[in-house]
N, CA, C and O atoms as CSV, one atom per row, in Angstrom:
chain,resi,resn,atom,element,x,y,z
A,1,MET,N,N,-167.675,-19.015,125.521
A,1,MET,CA,C,-169.388,-18.967,125.251
A,1,MET,C,C,-170.020,-19.534,126.733
A,1,MET,O,O,-169.634,-20.561,127.291
A,2,ILE,N,N,-170.964,-18.721,127.178
A,2,ILE,CA,C,-171.820,-19.357,128.063
A,2,ILE,C,C,-172.148,-20.751,128.006
A,2,ILE,O,O,-172.477,-21.210,126.912
A,3,ARG,N,N,-172.111,-21.460,128.965
A,3,ARG,CA,C,-172.324,-22.860,128.617
A,3,ARG,C,C,-173.340,-22.733,130.178
A,3,ARG,O,O,-173.126,-22.111,131.219
A,4,PRO,N,N,-174.888,-23.941,129.598
A,4,PRO,CA,C,-175.580,-24.197,130.547
A,4,PRO,C,C,-174.666,-24.641,131.808
A,4,PRO,O,O,-173.467,-24.908,131.873
A,5,ILE,N,N,-175.672,-24.617,132.766
A,5,ILE,CA,C,-175.125,-25.010,134.171
A,5,ILE,C,C,-175.616,-26.632,134.097
A,5,ILE,O,O,-176.709,-26.950,133.628
A,6,VAL,N,N,-174.505,-27.744,134.707
A,6,VAL,CA,C,-175.210,-29.159,134.691
A,6,VAL,C,C,-175.814,-29.143,136.068
A,6,VAL,O,O,-175.326,-28.545,137.026
A,7,LYS,N,N,-177.186,-30.025,136.083
A,7,LYS,CA,C,-177.495,-29.965,137.684
A,7,LYS,C,C,-177.712,-31.341,137.875
A,7,LYS,O,O,-178.410,-31.793,138.782
A,8,ASP,N,N,-177.017,-32.130,136.882
A,8,ASP,CA,C,-177.276,-33.922,137.031
A,8,ASP,C,C,-176.193,-34.318,138.333
A,8,ASP,O,O,-174.985,-34.077,138.340
A,9,PRO,N,N,-176.908,-34.928,139.318
A,9,PRO,CA,C,-175.801,-35.343,140.361
A,9,PRO,C,C,-175.142,-36.354,140.361
A,9,PRO,O,O,-174.235,-36.629,141.148
A,10,ILE,N,N,-175.710,-37.264,139.104
A,10,ILE,CA,C,-174.623,-38.389,139.122
A,10,ILE,C,C,-173.238,-37.862,138.307
A,10,ILE,O,O,-172.071,-38.090,138.626
A,11,PHE,N,N,-173.726,-37.104,137.182
A,11,PHE,CA,C,-172.520,-36.416,136.351
A,11,PHE,C,C,-171.396,-35.708,137.479
A,11,PHE,O,O,-170.190,-35.953,137.447
A,12,LEU,N,N,-172.008,-34.848,138.403
A,12,LEU,CA,C,-171.444,-33.984,139.113
A,12,LEU,C,C,-170.697,-35.023,140.148
A,12,LEU,O,O,-169.539,-34.684,140.393
A,13,ALA,N,N,-171.144,-36.235,140.807
A,13,ALA,CA,C,-170.487,-36.932,141.611
A,13,ALA,C,C,-169.220,-37.678,140.915
A,13,ALA,O,O,-168.652,-38.483,141.652
A,14,GLN,N,N,-168.783,-37.553,139.823
A,14,GLN,CA,C,-167.368,-38.175,139.003
A,14,GLN,C,C,-166.505,-37.335,139.230
A,14,GLN,O,O,-166.740,-36.139,139.404
A,15,LYS,N,N,-165.137,-37.987,139.259
A,15,LYS,CA,C,-163.985,-37.453,139.561
A,15,LYS,C,C,-164.036,-36.717,138.166
A,15,LYS,O,O,-164.797,-37.082,137.270
A,16,SER,N,N,-163.067,-35.534,138.038
A,16,SER,CA,C,-162.714,-34.827,137.114
A,16,SER,C,C,-161.177,-35.390,136.800
A,16,SER,O,O,-160.505,-35.694,137.786
A,17,GLU,N,N,-160.696,-35.516,135.720
A,17,GLU,CA,C,-159.752,-36.133,134.706
A,17,GLU,C,C,-158.498,-34.639,134.909
A,17,GLU,O,O,-159.045,-33.536,134.930
A,18,PRO,N,N,-157.553,-34.647,134.991
A,18,PRO,CA,C,-156.482,-33.544,135.139
A,18,PRO,C,C,-156.738,-32.732,133.514
A,18,PRO,O,O,-157.295,-33.146,132.497
A,19,ALA,N,N,-156.212,-31.721,133.757
A,19,ALA,CA,C,-156.540,-30.725,132.804
A,19,ALA,C,C,-155.410,-30.573,131.898
A,19,ALA,O,O,-154.317,-30.730,132.441
A,20,THR,N,N,-155.398,-30.287,130.553
A,20,THR,CA,C,-154.483,-30.318,129.492
A,20,THR,C,C,-154.549,-29.104,128.537
A,20,THR,O,O,-155.624,-28.642,128.155
A,21,VAL,N,N,-153.379,-28.626,128.181
A,21,VAL,CA,C,-153.491,-27.442,127.201
A,21,VAL,C,C,-154.641,-27.540,126.238
A,21,VAL,O,O,-155.177,-26.543,125.756
A,22,LEU,N,N,-154.965,-28.656,126.000
A,22,LEU,CA,C,-156.162,-28.841,124.906
A,22,LEU,C,C,-157.462,-28.471,125.703
A,22,LEU,O,O,-158.364,-28.284,124.886
A,23,ASP,N,N,-157.986,-28.259,127.252
A,23,ASP,CA,C,-158.820,-27.971,127.977
A,23,ASP,C,C,-158.272,-26.264,128.115
A,23,ASP,O,O,-158.576,-25.604,129.108
A,24,LEU,N,N,-157.712,-25.875,127.356
A,24,LEU,CA,C,-157.916,-23.538,127.610
A,24,LEU,C,C,-158.959,-23.432,127.174
A,24,LEU,O,O,-159.695,-22.729,127.867
A,25,PRO,N,N,-159.485,-23.915,126.101
A,25,PRO,CA,C,-161.075,-23.469,125.656
A,25,PRO,C,C,-162.178,-23.523,126.640
A,25,PRO,O,O,-163.211,-22.863,126.527
A,26,THR,N,N,-161.930,-24.293,127.555
A,26,THR,CA,C,-162.592,-24.514,128.757
A,26,THR,C,C,-162.684,-23.443,130.023
A,26,THR,O,O,-163.564,-23.187,130.844
A,27,ALA,N,N,-161.602,-23.037,129.825
A,27,ALA,CA,C,-161.463,-21.992,131.180
A,27,ALA,C,C,-161.769,-20.850,130.671
A,27,ALA,O,O,-162.344,-20.018,131.373
A,28,GLN,N,N,-161.447,-20.584,129.357
A,28,GLN,CA,C,-162.641,-19.210,128.751
A,28,GLN,C,C,-163.984,-19.644,128.655
A,28,GLN,O,O,-164.787,-18.724,128.502
A,29,ASP,N,N,-164.527,-20.961,128.709
A,29,ASP,CA,C,-166.022,-21.168,128.474
A,29,ASP,C,C,-166.395,-20.825,130.585
A,29,ASP,O,O,-167.434,-20.293,130.975
A,30,LEU,N,N,-165.770,-21.085,131.108
A,30,LEU,CA,C,-165.648,-20.794,132.317
A,30,LEU,C,C,-165.875,-19.587,132.781
A,30,LEU,O,O,-166.912,-19.332,133.393
A,31,ARG,N,N,-165.014,-18.765,132.570
A,31,ARG,CA,C,-164.925,-17.105,132.573
A,31,ARG,C,C,-166.078,-16.601,131.985
A,31,ARG,O,O,-166.536,-15.607,132.549
A,32,ASP,N,N,-166.844,-17.124,130.733
A,32,ASP,CA,C,-167.868,-16.338,130.143
A,32,ASP,C,C,-169.003,-16.594,130.737
A,32,ASP,O,O,-169.908,-15.760,130.753
A,33,THR,N,N,-169.116,-17.899,131.362
A,33,THR,CA,C,-170.428,-18.550,131.987
A,33,THR,C,C,-170.078,-18.015,133.450
A,33,THR,O,O,-171.090,-17.428,133.832
A,34,LEU,N,N,-169.111,-17.958,134.423
A,34,LEU,CA,C,-169.331,-16.911,135.751
A,34,LEU,C,C,-169.572,-15.319,135.153
A,34,LEU,O,O,-170.462,-14.860,135.869
A,35,ALA,N,N,-169.362,-14.780,134.633
A,35,ALA,CA,C,-169.613,-13.778,133.823
A,35,ALA,C,C,-171.088,-13.492,133.913
A,35,ALA,O,O,-171.685,-12.683,134.623
A,36,ALA,N,N,-171.548,-14.388,132.985
A,36,ALA,CA,C,-173.174,-14.365,132.851
A,36,ALA,C,C,-173.874,-14.638,134.611
A,36,ALA,O,O,-174.997,-14.159,134.766
A,37,HIS,N,N,-173.368,-15.222,135.613
A,37,HIS,CA,C,-174.036,-15.748,136.599
A,37,HIS,C,C,-173.523,-14.746,137.674
A,37,HIS,O,O,-173.918,-15.053,138.799
A,38,ARG,N,N,-172.784,-13.682,137.630
A,38,ARG,CA,C,-172.007,-13.202,138.582
A,38,ARG,C,C,-173.116,-12.502,139.624
A,38,ARG,O,O,-172.672,-11.925,140.617
A,39,ASP,N,N,-174.362,-12.549,139.426
A,39,ASP,CA,C,-175.251,-11.720,140.336
A,39,ASP,C,C,-175.384,-12.905,141.666
A,39,ASP,O,O,-175.816,-12.650,142.790
A,40,GLY,N,N,-174.941,-14.085,141.230
A,40,GLY,CA,C,-175.704,-15.212,142.540
A,40,GLY,C,C,-174.565,-16.224,142.470
A,40,GLY,O,O,-174.750,-17.325,142.988
A,41,CYS,N,N,-173.084,-15.874,141.715
A,41,CYS,CA,C,-172.072,-17.040,141.790
A,41,CYS,C,C,-170.598,-16.003,141.785
A,41,CYS,O,O,-170.360,-14.888,141.321
A,42,VAL,N,N,-169.861,-16.937,142.492
A,42,VAL,CA,C,-168.529,-16.765,142.958
A,42,VAL,C,C,-167.241,-17.149,142.424
A,42,VAL,O,O,-166.141,-16.610,142.302
A,43,GLY,N,N,-167.796,-18.347,142.129
A,43,GLY,CA,C,-166.823,-19.587,141.377
A,43,GLY,C,C,-167.359,-20.610,140.718
A,43,GLY,O,O,-168.566,-20.626,140.962
A,44,MET,N,N,-167.065,-21.431,140.036
A,44,MET,CA,C,-167.464,-22.433,139.265
A,44,MET,C,C,-166.296,-23.491,138.852
A,44,MET,O,O,-165.139,-23.131,138.631
A,45,ALA,N,N,-166.657,-24.583,138.789
A,45,ALA,CA,C,-165.675,-25.965,138.011
A,45,ALA,C,C,-166.113,-26.399,137.020
A,45,ALA,O,O,-167.239,-26.130,136.602
A,46,ALA,N,N,-165.178,-27.265,136.379
A,46,ALA,CA,C,-165.536,-27.227,134.850
A,46,ALA,C,C,-166.953,-28.325,134.744
A,46,ALA,O,O,-167.789,-28.325,133.840
A,47,ASN,N,N,-166.924,-29.011,135.669
A,47,ASN,CA,C,-167.458,-30.003,135.837
A,47,ASN,C,C,-169.197,-29.839,135.729
A,47,ASN,O,O,-170.088,-30.558,135.277
A,48,MET,N,N,-169.150,-28.223,136.534
A,48,MET,CA,C,-170.420,-27.576,136.596
A,48,MET,C,C,-171.024,-27.057,134.925
A,48,MET,O,O,-172.236,-27.017,134.716
A,49,ILE,N,N,-170.119,-26.727,133.950
A,49,ILE,CA,C,-171.009,-26.854,132.660
A,49,ILE,C,C,-170.375,-27.867,131.524
A,49,ILE,O,O,-170.076,-27.592,130.362
A,50,GLY,N,N,-170.259,-29.184,132.252
A,50,GLY,CA,C,-170.240,-30.186,131.347
A,50,GLY,C,C,-169.143,-30.939,130.886
A,50,GLY,O,O,-169.136,-31.809,130.015
A,51,VAL,N,N,-167.942,-30.376,131.774
A,51,VAL,CA,C,-166.780,-30.741,131.434
A,51,VAL,C,C,-165.807,-31.190,132.536
A,51,VAL,O,O,-165.154,-30.483,133.303
A,52,ALA,N,N,-165.866,-32.712,132.423
A,52,ALA,CA,C,-165.053,-33.418,133.645
A,52,ALA,C,C,-163.484,-33.108,133.917
A,52,ALA,O,O,-162.930,-34.179,134.165
A,53,ARG,N,N,-162.817,-32.314,133.947
A,53,ARG,CA,C,-161.706,-31.659,133.804
A,53,ARG,C,C,-161.403,-30.900,135.100
A,53,ARG,O,O,-162.256,-30.216,135.664
A,54,ARG,N,N,-160.075,-31.059,135.574
A,54,ARG,CA,C,-159.576,-30.509,136.901
A,54,ARG,C,C,-159.475,-28.832,136.716
A,54,ARG,O,O,-158.405,-28.275,136.961
A,55,ILE,N,N,-160.540,-28.137,136.314
A,55,ILE,CA,C,-160.252,-26.584,136.233
A,55,ILE,C,C,-161.558,-25.951,137.118
A,55,ILE,O,O,-162.741,-26.277,137.010
A,56,ILE,N,N,-160.872,-24.792,138.161
A,56,ILE,CA,C,-161.734,-23.622,138.550
A,56,ILE,C,C,-161.490,-22.665,137.821
A,56,ILE,O,O,-160.800,-22.659,136.801
A,57,ILE,N,N,-162.278,-21.458,138.518
A,57,ILE,CA,C,-162.623,-20.193,138.237
A,57,ILE,C,C,-163.104,-19.816,139.488
A,57,ILE,O,O,-163.892,-20.615,139.996
A,58,PHE,N,N,-162.737,-18.423,140.362
A,58,PHE,CA,C,-163.350,-17.718,141.053
A,58,PHE,C,C,-162.674,-16.414,141.116
A,58,PHE,O,O,-161.568,-15.984,140.791
A,59,ASP,N,N,-163.684,-15.966,141.625
A,59,ASP,CA,C,-163.733,-14.047,142.430
A,59,ASP,C,C,-162.859,-13.920,143.351
A,59,ASP,O,O,-163.191,-13.984,144.535
A,60,ASP,N,N,-161.590,-13.718,142.967
A,60,ASP,CA,C,-160.592,-13.294,144.105
A,60,ASP,C,C,-160.223,-12.005,143.848
A,60,ASP,O,O,-159.594,-11.523,142.906
A,61,ASN,N,N,-160.952,-11.269,145.319
A,61,ASN,CA,C,-161.264,-10.171,145.433
A,61,ASN,C,C,-161.268,-9.072,144.185
A,61,ASN,O,O,-160.331,-8.299,143.990
A,62,GLY,N,N,-162.250,-9.116,143.520
A,62,GLY,CA,C,-162.824,-8.882,142.264
A,62,GLY,C,C,-162.166,-9.095,140.566
A,62,GLY,O,O,-162.563,-8.614,139.505
A,63,THR,N,N,-160.838,-10.164,140.914
A,63,THR,CA,C,-160.454,-10.425,139.647
A,63,THR,C,C,-160.608,-12.136,139.689
A,63,THR,O,O,-160.202,-12.872,140.588
A,64,ASP,N,N,-161.194,-12.461,138.660
A,64,ASP,CA,C,-161.484,-13.723,138.348
A,64,ASP,C,C,-160.072,-14.627,138.167
A,64,ASP,O,O,-159.240,-14.075,137.447
A,65,THR,N,N,-159.761,-15.673,138.604
A,65,THR,CA,C,-158.887,-16.146,138.704
A,65,THR,C,C,-159.020,-17.697,138.402
A,65,THR,O,O,-159.720,-18.449,139.080
A,66,VAL,N,N,-158.395,-18.023,137.492
A,66,VAL,CA,C,-158.483,-19.678,136.912
A,66,VAL,C,C,-156.897,-20.365,137.167
A,66,VAL,O,O,-155.789,-19.937,136.845
A,67,MET,N,N,-157.427,-21.956,138.084
A,67,MET,CA,C,-156.428,-22.704,138.453
A,67,MET,C,C,-157.041,-24.207,137.733
A,67,MET,O,O,-158.159,-24.714,137.652
A,68,LEU,N,N,-155.496,-24.639,137.217
A,68,LEU,CA,C,-155.819,-25.478,136.396
A,68,LEU,C,C,-154.998,-26.462,137.097
A,68,LEU,O,O,-153.815,-26.197,137.310
A,69,ASN,N,N,-155.619,-27.826,137.564
A,69,ASN,CA,C,-155.209,-29.044,138.235
A,69,ASN,C,C,-154.608,-28.771,139.513
A,69,ASN,O,O,-153.513,-29.203,139.874
A,70,PRO,N,N,-155.679,-27.743,140.439
A,70,PRO,CA,C,-155.764,-27.512,141.479
A,70,PRO,C,C,-155.466,-28.545,142.704
A,70,PRO,O,O,-155.665,-29.672,142.249
A,71,GLU,N,N,-155.047,-28.633,144.158
A,71,GLU,CA,C,-154.594,-29.367,145.026
A,71,GLU,C,C,-154.483,-28.935,145.890
A,71,GLU,O,O,-153.417,-28.334,145.756
A,72,ILE,N,N,-155.095,-28.615,147.549
A,72,ILE,CA,C,-154.851,-28.323,148.332
A,72,ILE,C,C,-153.746,-29.070,149.216
A,72,ILE,O,O,-153.870,-30.253,149.535
A,73,VAL,N,N,-152.535,-28.189,149.625
A,73,VAL,CA,C,-151.436,-28.942,150.115
A,73,VAL,C,C,-151.015,-28.629,151.693
A,73,VAL,O,O,-149.990,-28.922,152.310
A,74,LYS,N,N,-152.174,-27.941,152.086
A,74,LYS,CA,C,-151.900,-27.386,153.588
A,74,LYS,C,C,-152.979,-26.550,153.979
A,74,LYS,O,O,-153.171,-25.394,153.601
A,75,CYS,N,N,-153.626,-27.177,154.715
A,75,CYS,CA,C,-154.629,-26.064,155.486
A,75,CYS,C,C,-154.779,-26.141,156.669
A,75,CYS,O,O,-154.338,-27.183,157.154
A,76,SER,N,N,-155.314,-25.322,157.472
A,76,SER,CA,C,-155.452,-24.814,158.916
A,76,SER,C,C,-156.804,-23.881,159.197
A,76,SER,O,O,-157.232,-23.048,158.399
A,77,GLY,N,N,-157.376,-24.184,160.468
A,77,GLY,CA,C,-158.703,-23.573,160.935
A,77,GLY,C,C,-159.615,-24.192,160.631
A,77,GLY,O,O,-160.241,-23.600,159.751
A,78,ALA,N,N,-160.180,-25.396,160.984
A,78,ALA,CA,C,-161.626,-25.670,160.665
A,78,ALA,C,C,-162.255,-25.002,160.960
A,78,ALA,O,O,-161.989,-24.246,161.894
A,79,TYR,N,N,-163.861,-24.947,160.028
A,79,TYR,CA,C,-164.880,-24.415,160.791
A,79,TYR,C,C,-166.170,-25.155,159.858
A,79,TYR,O,O,-166.053,-26.177,159.181
A,80,GLU,N,N,-167.342,-24.375,160.026
A,80,GLU,CA,C,-168.484,-25.000,159.447
A,80,GLU,C,C,-169.145,-23.998,158.574
A,80,GLU,O,O,-169.482,-22.897,159.011
A,81,ALA,N,N,-169.303,-24.306,157.548
A,81,ALA,CA,C,-169.969,-23.197,156.709
A,81,ALA,C,C,-171.249,-23.416,156.061
A,81,ALA,O,O,-171.519,-24.616,156.025
A,82,GLU,N,N,-171.977,-22.796,155.628
A,82,GLU,CA,C,-173.042,-23.168,154.834
A,82,GLU,C,C,-173.055,-22.379,153.412
A,82,GLU,O,O,-172.961,-21.173,153.182
A,83,GLU,N,N,-173.210,-23.520,152.517
A,83,GLU,CA,C,-173.214,-22.825,151.282
A,83,GLU,C,C,-174.335,-23.677,150.313
A,83,GLU,O,O,-175.028,-24.681,150.476
A,84,GLY,N,N,-174.068,-22.502,148.994
A,84,GLY,CA,C,-175.276,-22.551,148.369
A,84,GLY,C,C,-174.349,-23.105,146.652
A,84,GLY,O,O,-173.144,-22.902,146.508
A,85,CYS,N,N,-175.066,-23.663,145.747
A,85,CYS,CA,C,-174.519,-23.705,144.487
A,85,CYS,C,C,-174.972,-24.128,143.236
A,85,CYS,O,O,-175.372,-25.279,143.060
A,86,LEU,N,N,-174.948,-23.493,142.571
A,86,LEU,CA,C,-176.077,-22.952,140.896
A,86,LEU,C,C,-176.001,-24.123,140.964
A,86,LEU,O,O,-176.899,-24.030,141.801
A,87,SER,N,N,-175.677,-25.922,140.873
A,87,SER,CA,C,-175.701,-26.849,140.342
A,87,SER,C,C,-177.012,-27.901,140.994
A,87,SER,O,O,-177.779,-28.678,140.427
A,88,LEU,N,N,-176.840,-27.494,142.482
A,88,LEU,CA,C,-177.838,-27.870,143.229
A,88,LEU,C,C,-178.429,-26.999,143.789
A,88,LEU,O,O,-177.992,-25.851,143.874
A,89,PRO,N,N,-179.924,-27.526,144.446
A,89,PRO,CA,C,-180.848,-26.525,145.031
A,89,PRO,C,C,-180.634,-26.747,146.306
A,89,PRO,O,O,-180.163,-27.819,146.687
A,90,GLY,N,N,-181.024,-25.543,147.321
A,90,GLY,CA,C,-180.542,-24.936,148.682
A,90,GLY,C,C,-179.320,-24.802,148.943
A,90,GLY,O,O,-178.395,-24.860,148.133
A,91,THR,N,N,-179.245,-24.580,150.308
A,91,THR,CA,C,-177.824,-25.176,150.643
A,91,THR,C,C,-177.623,-25.982,152.034
A,91,THR,O,O,-178.416,-26.158,152.959
A,92,ARG,N,N,-176.297,-26.406,151.858
A,92,ARG,CA,C,-175.648,-27.442,152.702
A,92,ARG,C,C,-174.790,-27.241,153.295
A,92,ARG,O,O,-173.969,-26.607,152.632
A,93,LYS,N,N,-174.378,-27.497,154.555
A,93,LYS,CA,C,-173.428,-27.382,155.477
A,93,LYS,C,C,-172.015,-28.072,155.284
A,93,LYS,O,O,-171.948,-29.297,155.190
A,94,ALA,N,N,-171.081,-27.408,155.237
A,94,ALA,CA,C,-169.412,-28.083,154.659
A,94,ALA,C,C,-168.440,-27.647,155.919
A,94,ALA,O,O,-168.635,-26.691,156.670
A,95,ARG,N,N,-167.357,-28.573,155.964
A,95,ARG,CA,C,-166.437,-28.309,156.965
A,95,ARG,C,C,-165.370,-27.934,155.971
A,95,ARG,O,O,-164.901,-28.692,155.122
A,96,ARG,N,N,-164.969,-26.400,156.222
A,96,ARG,CA,C,-163.958,-25.899,155.350
A,96,ARG,C,C,-162.700,-25.347,156.410
A,96,ARG,O,O,-162.820,-25.403,157.634
A,97,TRP,N,N,-161.583,-24.853,155.770
A,97,TRP,CA,C,-160.414,-24.509,156.583
A,97,TRP,C,C,-160.218,-23.055,155.982
A,97,TRP,O,O,-160.074,-22.682,154.818
A,98,ARG,N,N,-160.270,-22.234,157.412
A,98,ARG,CA,C,-159.768,-20.685,157.324
A,98,ARG,C,C,-158.659,-20.331,156.525
A,98,ARG,O,O,-158.517,-19.129,156.300
A,99,LEU,N,N,-157.934,-21.039,156.102
A,99,LEU,CA,C,-156.429,-20.823,155.402
A,99,LEU,C,C,-156.146,-22.293,154.840
A,99,LEU,O,O,-156.184,-23.388,155.399
A,100,ILE,N,N,-155.833,-21.894,153.455
A,100,ILE,CA,C,-155.278,-23.532,152.383
A,100,ILE,C,C,-154.226,-22.699,151.596
A,100,ILE,O,O,-154.165,-21.610,151.025
A,101,LYS,N,N,-153.343,-23.885,151.888
A,101,LYS,CA,C,-152.228,-23.574,150.729
A,101,LYS,C,C,-152.440,-24.432,149.186
A,101,LYS,O,O,-152.380,-25.661,149.226
A,102,VAL,N,N,-152.637,-23.878,148.115
A,102,VAL,CA,C,-152.836,-24.484,146.966
A,102,VAL,C,C,-152.322,-24.737,145.884
A,102,VAL,O,O,-152.436,-23.775,145.125
A,103,ARG,N,N,-151.610,-25.898,145.276
A,103,ARG,CA,C,-150.604,-26.220,144.429
A,103,ARG,C,C,-151.534,-26.177,143.017
A,103,ARG,O,O,-152.545,-26.879,143.005
A,104,TYR,N,N,-151.322,-25.646,142.241
A,104,TYR,CA,C,-151.897,-25.313,140.778
A,104,TYR,C,C,-151.194,-24.748,139.446
A,104,TYR,O,O,-150.051,-24.293,139.497
A,105,GLN,N,N,-151.779,-24.790,138.497
A,105,GLN,CA,C,-150.752,-24.261,137.126
A,105,GLN,C,C,-151.730,-23.220,136.600
A,105,GLN,O,O,-152.873,-23.325,137.047
A,106,ASN,N,N,-151.518,-22.311,135.802
A,106,ASN,CA,C,-151.991,-21.222,135.608
A,106,ASN,C,C,-152.485,-21.234,134.153
A,106,ASN,O,O,-152.524,-22.406,133.780
A,107,GLU,N,N,-152.849,-20.455,133.259
A,107,GLU,CA,C,-153.321,-20.716,131.640
A,107,GLU,C,C,-151.984,-20.738,130.942
A,107,GLU,O,O,-151.949,-20.739,129.712
A,108,ARG,N,N,-151.010,-20.752,131.581
A,108,ARG,CA,C,-149.979,-20.870,130.662
A,108,ARG,C,C,-149.180,-22.514,131.199
A,108,ARG,O,O,-148.237,-23.061,130.627
A,109,PHE,N,N,-149.800,-22.933,132.247
A,109,PHE,CA,C,-149.196,-24.168,132.856
A,109,PHE,C,C,-147.954,-24.215,133.683
A,109,PHE,O,O,-147.158,-25.148,133.789
A,110,GLU,N,N,-147.929,-22.743,134.392
A,110,GLU,CA,C,-146.990,-22.871,135.052
A,110,GLU,C,C,-147.002,-23.219,136.418
A,110,GLU,O,O,-147.733,-22.445,137.035
A,111,LEU,N,N,-146.445,-24.136,137.185
A,111,LEU,CA,C,-146.825,-24.207,138.358
A,111,LEU,C,C,-146.608,-23.352,139.238
A,111,LEU,O,O,-145.473,-22.890,139.358
A,112,ARG,N,N,-147.585,-22.971,140.009
A,112,ARG,CA,C,-147.574,-21.787,141.334
A,112,ARG,C,C,-148.463,-22.509,142.530
A,112,ARG,O,O,-149.404,-23.298,142.448
A,113,LEU,N,N,-147.882,-22.004,143.522
A,113,LEU,CA,C,-148.133,-22.250,144.948
A,113,LEU,C,C,-148.377,-20.941,145.585
A,113,LEU,O,O,-147.612,-19.979,145.504
A,114,ARG,N,N,-149.696,-20.980,146.338
A,114,ARG,CA,C,-150.139,-19.660,146.900
A,114,ARG,C,C,-151.253,-20.068,148.231
A,114,ARG,O,O,-151.947,-21.079,148.338
A,115,THR,N,N,-151.169,-19.233,148.898
A,115,THR,CA,C,-152.071,-19.232,150.412
A,115,THR,C,C,-153.254,-18.049,150.568
A,115,THR,O,O,-153.237,-16.822,150.666
A,116,TYR,N,N,-154.319,-19.117,150.536
A,116,TYR,CA,C,-155.558,-17.986,150.436
A,116,TYR,C,C,-156.319,-18.080,152.008
A,116,TYR,O,O,-156.114,-19.122,152.629
A,117,THR,N,N,-156.923,-17.342,152.459
A,117,THR,CA,C,-157.714,-17.135,153.635
A,117,THR,C,C,-159.048,-17.037,153.377
A,117,THR,O,O,-159.535,-17.306,152.279
A,118,GLY,N,N,-159.856,-16.553,154.619
A,118,GLY,CA,C,-161.280,-16.234,154.587
A,118,GLY,C,C,-162.041,-16.814,153.630
A,118,GLY,O,O,-161.930,-18.016,153.390
A,119,PHE,N,N,-162.895,-16.027,152.979
A,119,PHE,CA,C,-163.897,-16.522,151.861
A,119,PHE,C,C,-163.210,-16.832,150.672
A,119,PHE,O,O,-163.696,-17.735,149.992
A,120,THR,N,N,-162.086,-16.227,150.233
A,120,THR,CA,C,-161.623,-16.636,149.004
A,120,THR,C,C,-161.313,-18.431,149.069
A,120,THR,O,O,-161.638,-19.346,148.312
A,121,ALA,N,N,-160.553,-18.386,150.320
A,121,ALA,CA,C,-160.475,-20.007,150.427
A,121,ALA,C,C,-161.666,-20.949,150.531
A,121,ALA,O,O,-161.637,-22.132,150.190
A,122,GLN,N,N,-162.662,-20.341,151.009
A,122,GLN,CA,C,-164.108,-21.242,151.059
A,122,GLN,C,C,-164.500,-21.469,149.660
A,122,GLN,O,O,-164.988,-22.570,149.406
A,123,ILE,N,N,-164.381,-20.687,148.791
A,123,ILE,CA,C,-164.702,-20.689,147.399
A,123,ILE,C,C,-163.847,-21.717,146.614
A,123,ILE,O,O,-164.234,-22.529,145.774
A,124,ILE,N,N,-162.485,-21.474,147.123
A,124,ILE,CA,C,-161.937,-22.433,146.391
A,124,ILE,C,C,-162.113,-23.942,146.454
A,124,ILE,O,O,-162.374,-24.769,145.581
A,125,GLN,N,N,-161.860,-24.054,147.924
A,125,GLN,CA,C,-162.151,-25.458,148.756
A,125,GLN,C,C,-163.834,-25.991,148.013
A,125,GLN,O,O,-164.053,-27.201,148.066
A,126,HIS,N,N,-164.607,-25.356,147.555
A,126,HIS,CA,C,-165.783,-25.955,147.196
A,126,HIS,C,C,-165.815,-26.015,145.653
A,126,HIS,O,O,-166.620,-26.832,145.205
A,127,GLU,N,N,-165.168,-25.379,144.843
A,127,GLU,CA,C,-164.838,-25.636,143.579
A,127,GLU,C,C,-163.761,-26.869,143.466
A,127,GLU,O,O,-163.721,-27.500,142.410
A,128,ILE,N,N,-162.858,-27.226,144.592
A,128,ILE,CA,C,-161.778,-28.361,144.294
A,128,ILE,C,C,-162.703,-29.403,144.888
A,128,ILE,O,O,-162.649,-30.547,144.437
A,129,ASP,N,N,-163.602,-29.085,145.927
A,129,ASP,CA,C,-164.731,-30.277,146.079
A,129,ASP,C,C,-165.451,-30.629,144.678
A,129,ASP,O,O,-165.558,-31.797,144.302
A,130,HIS,N,N,-165.777,-29.895,144.178
A,130,HIS,CA,C,-166.099,-30.074,142.592
A,130,HIS,C,C,-165.583,-31.344,141.727
A,130,HIS,O,O,-166.109,-32.421,141.444
A,131,CYS,N,N,-164.478,-30.826,141.464
A,131,CYS,CA,C,-163.462,-31.513,140.711
A,131,CYS,C,C,-163.270,-33.093,141.363
A,131,CYS,O,O,-163.066,-33.999,140.555
A,132,SER,N,N,-163.331,-33.385,142.678
A,132,SER,CA,C,-163.334,-34.493,143.251
A,132,SER,C,C,-164.788,-35.293,143.375
A,132,SER,O,O,-165.063,-36.209,144.151
A,133,GLY,N,N,-165.392,-34.845,142.658
A,133,GLY,CA,C,-166.617,-35.210,142.761
A,133,GLY,C,C,-167.482,-35.312,144.244
A,133,GLY,O,O,-168.053,-36.279,144.749
A,134,VAL,N,N,-167.361,-34.171,144.628
A,134,VAL,CA,C,-167.826,-34.252,146.237
A,134,VAL,C,C,-168.702,-33.310,145.799
A,134,VAL,O,O,-168.448,-32.257,145.214
A,135,LEU,N,N,-170.140,-33.928,146.241
A,135,LEU,CA,C,-171.821,-32.882,146.236
A,135,LEU,C,C,-171.803,-31.921,147.523
A,135,LEU,O,O,-172.061,-32.344,148.650
A,136,ILE,N,N,-171.520,-30.778,147.283
A,136,ILE,CA,C,-172.167,-29.724,148.344
A,136,ILE,C,C,-173.222,-29.305,148.163
A,136,ILE,O,O,-173.716,-28.508,148.961
């Protein structure tokens, strides 16, 4: 189901709770909502659709990838980026890493560890910031 985008900074600034198997419908809602906003969006976090759970989705070189309970466990190559967000007007500067290693669970709740670089790494960092209540 396509859900409305939350623009309330007070809600968005709250830290999200860990995702459980009961939150899998939210992952599907994120897929549907990202698809509806594909023209101006490459990633989303569950709090952007009103669900304070640690779930993100992002465009991984043409494939939508869902991560449950993602956390960055290693990073290198700091740089400054300028980013926009569907939930907040305008753009903002953000410190990002060129390379990140992320530990997460897939939609079968299998633990995964994967390294990302470049723009995909930047998207993931932005969405994990959402899960942590960091406004970009």
